[in-house]
Wavefront OBJ file of the C-alpha trace (Angstrom):
o trace
v 2.800 16.988 -8.206
v 0.379 16.241 -11.046
v -3.186 17.534 -10.657
v -4.533 13.948 -10.602
v -2.162 12.979 -7.802
v -2.993 16.148 -5.890
v -6.711 15.445 -6.253
v -6.283 11.838 -5.152
v -4.192 12.923 -2.171
v -6.757 15.575 -1.218
v -9.599 13.071 -1.482
v -7.658 10.577 0.647
v -7.118 13.251 3.303
v -10.803 14.182 3.316
v -11.756 10.510 3.520
v -9.340 9.978 6.404
v -10.721 13.011 8.225
v -14.295 11.806 7.794
v -13.421 8.271 8.910
v -11.631 9.604 11.983
v -14.590 11.785 12.913
v -16.964 8.864 12.442
v -14.783 6.700 14.703
v -14.639 9.423 17.384
v -18.408 9.830 17.260
v -18.879 6.051 17.506
v -16.555 5.968 20.527
v -18.566 8.778 22.156
v -21.818 6.879 21.586
v -20.313 3.763 23.193
v -18.986 5.840 26.079
v -22.409 7.406 26.708
v -24.056 3.981 26.569
v -21.442 2.682 29.042
v -21.941 5.540 31.499
v -25.732 5.261 31.248
v -25.354 1.825 32.834
v -23.697 3.528 35.841
v -26.448 5.800 37.215
v -24.573 6.578 40.451
v -21.881 8.605 38.647
v -21.941 12.368 39.107
v -21.975 14.576 36.028
v -18.242 15.279 36.381
v -17.445 11.590 36.894
v -19.564 10.674 33.878
v -17.690 13.209 31.736
v -14.325 11.875 32.990
v -15.256 8.257 32.283
v -16.489 9.169 28.813
v -13.311 11.165 28.087
v -11.066 8.280 29.222
v -13.157 5.746 27.296
v -12.935 7.760 24.064
v -9.187 8.367 24.505
v -8.585 4.661 25.134
v -10.630 3.652 22.113
v -8.774 6.134 19.897
v -5.435 4.745 21.105
v -6.548 1.187 20.325
v -7.720 2.358 16.890
v -4.374 4.087 16.233
v -2.421 0.973 17.286
v -4.572 -1.245 15.083
v -4.178 1.022 12.066
v -0.427 1.249 12.626
v -0.180 -2.544 12.738
v -2.308 -2.893 9.592
v -0.277 -0.262 7.734
v 2.972 -1.989 8.719
v 1.705 -5.326 7.495
v 0.480 -3.753 4.259
v 3.963 -2.359 3.651
v 5.489 -5.788 4.332
v 3.085 -7.415 1.884
v 3.780 -4.746 -0.700
v 7.502 -5.488 -0.438
v 6.907 -9.234 -0.704
v 4.583 -8.876 -3.698
v 6.918 -6.427 -5.434
v 9.820 -8.851 -5.040
v 7.678 -11.709 -6.327
v 6.487 -9.631 -9.293
v 10.057 -8.650 -10.176
v 11.089 -12.298 -10.023
v 8.201 -13.403 -12.260
v 8.871 -10.578 -14.718
v 12.545 -11.575 -14.955
v 11.508 -15.182 -15.625
v 9.070 -14.111 -18.350
v 11.717 -11.970 -20.035
v 14.240 -14.831 -19.850
v 11.769 -17.325 -21.306
v 10.818 -14.873 -24.069
v 14.446 -14.235 -24.980
v 15.163 -17.966 -24.914
v 12.124 -18.730 -27.071
v 13.078 -16.009 -29.565
v 16.633 -17.407 -29.680
v 15.435 -20.956 -30.196
v 12.985 -19.843 -32.879
v 15.663 -17.764 -34.616
v 18.158 -20.621 -34.411
v 15.620 -23.095 -35.747
v 14.750 -20.823 -38.654
v 18.454 -20.323 -39.430
v 19.105 -24.069 -39.247
v 16.146 -24.846 -41.530
v 17.336 -22.199 -43.978
v 20.832 -23.715 -44.051
v 19.525 -27.273 -44.350
v 17.109 -26.426 -47.163
v 19.855 -24.940 -49.363
l 1 2 3 4 5 6 7 8 9 10 11 12 13 14 15 16 17 18 19 20 21 22 23 24 25 26 27 28 29 30 31 32 33 34 35 36 37 38 39 40 41 42 43 44 45 46 47 48 49 50 51 52 53 54 55 56 57 58 59 60 61 62 63 64 65 66 67 68 69 70 71 72 73 74 75 76 77 78 79 80 81 82 83 84 85 86 87 88 89 90 91 92 93 94 95 96 97 98 99 100 101 102 103 104 105 106 107 108 109 110 111 112 113
C-alpha cells in the first residue's frame, strides 16, 4: 500500500475508534439519566439496566450504520454505472464530431480544387 493510502486508512481507523467511543459514552450518559428517573432501583439493578440500555443502543447504532453503508454501496454502483454511460456518450459524440469535422474539411478541400 502507498504511504498516503496507509495514512488515510490509519486516520479513518482512529476516527472510527473515536466516534465509537463517543457514541458509547453518549449511550452511558443516556442510560444514567434514564436510571436516575427510577430511584427505587437497587445499585445492581441500576447497573443491569444501564448495561442493557447501552448494549441495545449500540446494536441499534450498528444496524443503522450497516443500513447506511449498504445504501452507500448501492448508490456508488448506480453513480458509477451512470458515469460510465455518460463518459461513453461523450467519447462517442467527440469521435462523431471529429469525424464530421474531418469529413467537412476533406469535402471543402476537394470542392475548392
